[in-house]
C-alpha positions in Angstrom: -3.8 13.8 -10.1 -2.8 10.0 -9.0 -5.9 7.3 -9.6 -7.0 6.4 -6.3 -9.6 4.3 -4.8 -12.1 5.1 -1.5 -13.4 2.7 0.4 -16.4 3.5 3.3 -18.2 0.6 3.5 -19.7 1.3 7.0 -23.8 2.3 7.2 -22.7 6.0 9.1 -26.0 7.3 11.7 -24.8 10.6 12.7 -26.6 13.0 15.0 -27.0 14.1 18.8 -29.7 11.5 20.8 -30.1 9.2 17.6 -28.7 6.1 18.6 -32.2 4.3 19.4 -33.2 5.1 16.1 -30.9 3.9 14.8 -30.9 0.8 16.5 -34.5 -0.1 15.1 -33.7 0.4 11.6 -30.7 -1.4 12.1 -32.3 -4.8 13.8 -31.5 -6.8 11.1 -27.9 -6.8 12.3 -28.8 -7.6 16.0 -30.9 -11.0 15.7 -30.2 -14.2 17.8 -27.1 -13.9 20.5 -25.5 -10.7 20.8 -22.5 -9.6 23.0 -22.0 -6.3 24.1 -18.5 -4.8 24.6 -17.7 -2.4 26.8 -15.1 -0.3 29.2 -17.7 -0.5 31.6 -16.9 1.0 34.8 -18.0 4.8 34.3 -20.9 3.6 31.2 -22.4 1.3 33.4 -22.1 3.8 37.1 -24.0 6.2 34.3 -27.0 3.6 33.9 -25.9 4.1 29.4 -24.7 0.1 29.5 -27.9 -1.1 31.4 -30.1 1.5 28.5 -28.2 0.3 25.3 -28.2 -3.3 26.6 -32.5 -2.9 27.3 -32.7 -1.3 24.0 -31.0 -3.8 21.8 -33.2 -6.6 23.3 -36.6 -4.6 23.1 -36.0 -3.0 19.8 -34.3 -5.6 18.0 -34.1 -9.1 16.7 -31.5 -10.1 19.7 -32.8 -12.7 22.0 -30.2 -13.0 24.1 -28.0 -9.7 25.5 -24.4 -10.6 26.6 -22.4 -7.5 28.5 -18.7 -8.1 28.3 -17.1 -5.3 30.2 -13.6 -6.4 31.1 -12.0 -4.2 28.7 -9.0 -1.9 30.0 -7.9 1.3 28.8 -5.2 -0.2 26.3 -7.5 -3.3 25.1 -5.0 -6.6 25.9 -4.8 -10.1 23.9 -6.3 -12.0 27.5 -8.9 -10.0 27.3 -10.3 -10.1 24.1 -9.0 -14.3 24.4 -11.9 -14.3 27.3 -14.1 -12.6 25.3 -13.7 -14.9 22.4 -14.1 -17.9 25.1 -17.8 -16.5 26.3 -18.9 -15.5 22.8 -18.2 -18.7 21.9 -19.9 -20.5 24.1 -22.9 -18.1 24.2 -23.4 -19.0 20.3 -23.2 -14.9 19.6 -24.1 -13.9 16.0 -23.3 -9.8 16.0 -21.2 -7.6 17.9 -21.7 -4.1 19.5 -18.7 -2.3 20.7 -19.7 0.5 23.1 -17.6 3.3 24.4 -14.0 4.9 23.2 -11.7 2.9 21.0 -10.4 0.7 23.5 -14.2 -1.0 24.0 -14.2 -0.8 19.8 -11.0 -2.3 19.2 -11.8 -5.4 21.4 -15.4 -5.8 20.0 -13.7 -5.8 16.5 -10.9 -8.1 17.8 -13.9 -10.7 19.9 -15.6 -10.8 16.4 -12.7 -11.9 14.2 -11.5 -14.2 16.7 -14.9 -16.0 17.5 -14.6 -17.0 14.0 -10.7 -17.8 13.8 -9.9 -21.0 13.8 -6.3 -20.7 14.4 -7.0 -18.4 17.6 -6.2 -14.8 17.6 -2.6 -15.5 17.7 -2.8 -15.8 14.7 -4.0 -12.3 13.9 -2.4 -10.3 16.4 1.9 -12.1 15.7 1.5 -13.4 12.6 -0.6 -10.5 10.7 -3.6 -12.3 9.4 -6.1 -10.8 8.3 -9.1 -11.4 9.6 -11.8 -13.7 7.5 -15.2 -14.4 6.0 -16.6 -15.5 9.1 -15.7 -11.7 11.3 -19.1 -11.7 13.0 -20.8 -8.4 11.9 -20.0 -5.4 14.9 -22.2 -2.5 15.3 -20.1 0.4 16.5 -20.6 3.1 19.1 -18.4 5.3 20.4 -19.0 7.0 23.6 -15.4 9.3 23.2 -14.9 11.8 20.1 -11.1 10.5 19.6 -10.3 7.4 17.7 -12.2 7.4 14.9 -12.3 3.1 15.4 -16.2 2.8 14.7 -15.3 3.9 10.8 -11.4 1.7 10.7 -10.3 -1.2 9.4 -7.9 -2.0 12.5 -8.4 -3.5 16.5 -5.4 -2.3 18.6 -4.0 -4.3 21.3 -1.1 -4.7 23.7 0.3 -8.0 24.6 0.8 -7.1 27.9 3.3 -10.4 28.7 5.8 -9.8 26.9 5.1 -5.2 26.2 3.9 -6.1 22.4 1.4 -3.0 21.1 0.5 -3.8 17.7 -2.5 -3.5 15.2 -4.6 -6.3 13.6 -6.2 -5.4 10.5 -8.3 -6.1 7.7 -11.4 -5.6 5.6 -13.5 -7.7 7.7 -12.8 -5.4 11.0 -15.0 -2.7 9.2 -17.8 -2.3 11.6 -21.1 -2.9 9.9 -22.9 0.1 11.3 -21.4 3.0 13.5 -23.5 4.9 15.6 -22.0 8.2 16.0 -24.5 10.4 19.2 -22.2 13.1 20.8 -24.7 12.8 23.8 -22.7 10.1 25.3 -19.4 12.4 24.6 -20.6 14.3 27.2 -19.8 13.2 30.7 -16.5 12.2 29.5 -13.7 13.8 32.3 -11.8 16.3 30.9 -8.2 14.6 30.9 -10.2 12.3 29.1 -11.5 14.9 26.5 -8.4 16.1 25.8 -6.2 13.4 25.3 -8.8 12.0 22.8 -9.1 14.4 20.8 -6.0 15.7 20.7 -5.9 12.0 18.7 -8.5 13.8 16.6 -6.0 16.1 15.1 -2.9 13.7 15.3 -5.2 11.4 12.3 -5.6 14.6 10.9 -2.5 15.8 10.7 -0.7 12.0 9.6 -3.2 11.6 7.6 -3.0 15.2 5.4 0.9 14.5 5.3 0.4 10.8 4.5 2.0 9.5 0.8 -1.3 7.6 1.0 -3.5 10.9 1.2 -5.6 11.9 -1.7 -7.5 15.1 -2.3 -10.4 13.6 -0.5 -8.6 12.4 2.6 -6.6 16.1 2.5 -10.2 17.9 2.5 -11.5 15.4 5.8 -8.1 16.4 7.2 -8.3 20.2 6.6 -12.1 20.2 8.6 -10.8 18.1 11.1 -7.5 20.0 12.1 -9.8 23.2 11.8 -12.3 21.8 13.6 -10.4 20.8 16.3 -8.7 23.8 16.7 -11.6 25.6 18.0 -14.3 23.0 19.6 -10.7 21.4 22.0 -10.1 24.6 23.1 -12.9 25.7 23.5 -14.0 22.1 25.2 -10.8 23.2 28.2 -12.7 26.2 29.0 -16.4 24.3 29.1 -17.2 20.6 29.5 -20.6 21.3 29.0 -20.5 23.4 25.6 -22.8 20.8 23.6 -22.3 22.6 20.1 -18.2 21.7 20.6 -19.2 18.4 21.5 -21.3 17.7 18.7 -17.6 19.1 15.9 -15.5 16.8 17.9 -17.5 13.8 17.3 -17.8 14.5 13.6 -14.1 15.9 13.1 -13.3 11.7 14.9 -16.0 10.3 12.7 -14.6 11.4 9.0 -11.0 10.9 10.1 -12.0 7.6 11.2 -13.2 6.9 7.1 -9.4 8.8 6.9 -7.4 6.0 9.0 -8.4 3.3 6.4 -7.8 5.3 3.1 -4.7 7.1 3.8 -3.1 5.7 7.0 -0.9 7.5 9.8 2.6 8.7 10.5 5.5 8.0 12.5 3.7 9.3 16.1 1.0 6.4 15.3 3.6 3.4 15.0 6.3 4.7 18.0 3.4 5.1 20.3 3.1 1.5 20.5 6.2 0.5 21.7 5.8 3.6 24.2 2.2 3.2 25.1 2.8 -1.0 25.5 6.1 -0.6 27.6 4.6 2.8 29.6 0.2 1.9 30.5 0.6 6.2 28.9 -2.6 6.7 27.3 -2.9 6.7 23.3 -3.6 10.6 23.1 -1.4 11.6 25.8 1.8 10.1 24.4 1.2 11.3 20.7 1.2 14.8 22.2 4.4 14.4 24.3 5.5 13.3 20.5 4.1 16.0 18.4 6.2 18.8 18.5 9.7 16.5 18.1 7.9 15.2 14.7 6.5 18.7 14.1 10.1 19.8 13.8 11.6 16.7 11.8 8.7 17.0 9.0 8.9 20.8 8.7 12.3 20.3 7.1 10.7 17.4 4.2 7.6 20.3 3.5 7.8 23.3 5.6 4.4 24.5 3.1 3.0 22.0 4.5 3.5 22.0 7.9 3.0 25.5 8.1 -0.9 25.3 6.0 -1.8 22.8 9.7 -0.8 25.0 12.1 -2.4 28.5 10.0 -5.4 25.3 9.8 -5.1 24.7 13.8 -4.2 28.0 15.3 -6.5 30.6 12.3 -3.3 32.8 11.8 -0.4 32.8 9.5 2.7 30.6 10.9 6.1 30.7 9.4 9.5 29.0 9.8 10.4 25.1 12.4 10.5 27.3 15.2 7.6 29.7 15.2 5.8 25.6 14.0 7.2 23.9 16.7 6.0 26.7 19.4 2.6 27.1 17.6 1.6 22.9 18.2 3.9 23.1 21.7 1.7 25.8 23.3 -2.0 23.5 21.8 -0.7 21.0 23.4 -0.1 22.4 26.8 -3.4 24.6 26.8 -5.6 21.6 26.5 -3.7 20.9 30.0 -1.7 17.4 28.4 2.8 16.9 28.1 4.3 18.3 25.2 7.4 16.0 25.7 7.8 12.2 26.9 10.5 12.9 30.1 7.3 15.6 31.3 5.3 12.0 31.5 7.9 10.5 33.6 9.7 8.0 30.8 12.4 6.6 31.8 15.7 7.6 28.7 16.9 4.2 28.9 13.6 3.5 27.1 14.8 5.1 24.2 16.3 3.0 22.7 14.5 -0.5 23.7 11.5 1.7 22.0 13.0 2.5 19.2 14.5 -1.3 18.6 10.5 -2.1 18.5 8.3 0.0 16.3 6.8 -2.0 13.8 4.4 -1.4 10.6 4.9 0.7 7.2 6.6 4.0 8.2 7.7 4.3 4.1 4.5 6.4 4.6 5.7 9.0 6.3 6.8 12.0 4.5 9.9 12.0 6.3 11.4 9.0 5.9 12.7 8.0 2.0 13.8 4.6 3.1 14.0 2.1 6.0 15.9 4.7 8.4 15.2 3.6 11.6 18.0 6.1 12.5 14.8 8.4 12.9 13.3 6.5 14.9 15.8 7.3 18.1 16.1 10.6 16.8 13.1 11.6 17.2 12.0 9.6 20.0 15.1 11.5 21.9 14.5 15.1 20.4 10.4 14.2 21.8 12.3 13.3 25.3 13.9 16.5 26.0 
């Protein structure tokens, strides 16, 4: 067995209706001026934002709580710049990310940018890692999807230059994650399915990843199986609270995997897709997955078939059966299983293939820096 190291620096609270008690226990993290970063619209309408703001003010050492809710579904660099400006003006001491992955990613980027003397561009474009002046982040997810509450990345989009990429570094790990499935129970159908598919993608990609360890593979197996059971259950009944709890847990443990095993080609390929089209992260991943599963089966059929067995609860043999199984799963939860189904123009494929960034060699199908695989996969996913 190869040696490996695990890093889980975040204090985790998990449980339905645990959030108030967790905030009380972590009051030391919330002294001074606090910025609450959220997507805000539906959460504000449901009263969650004001209730959380009030609770932070009431039960912690916070003197002031500033709400920054100008965050898009794909957080933009311009929005993060504005959050940094307001945070500096307000002498913010800690940041709370409240919402889906977008809100938590924006919160982490704002926390890093406030202490970054060279500006957020040094982190986004030059690959500089966030430093010791990054403010502490408390992450409270309201969707079961990204695992951002336990990851060391913040994914942002430069909307002017059509670039989507990640700021990464150990300083971005949230200090505290509060995973309370009660917040996910009002998430509408499409977002539930799209974010849920992201959990599955994290499970499958960290399972096959060259950086996988026995520990991360164990978590991957659990997440794939739980998603295979719980996401279809939610597609039939959005009010299934037990399925909501299980998906929140699966999303959380995949956050651990993201920091220790990373992802494979679909996540790298989704970033240009999201930047050019605005298609949501989960929807983009779903459209890429049948083509990726077909490609991966040629390199490690046993592992791919094992994943599909965990997902479906039955034996799946052969490349065609694996592709059919993942495609059927995607379509059964109401997502598109091809890029053309999402309305992506074919002439965009070559452009996106040239813009894929990051480590593609973590994927088993990439032996060397073979970028031809990117255009081939985009083309297959478009069919």
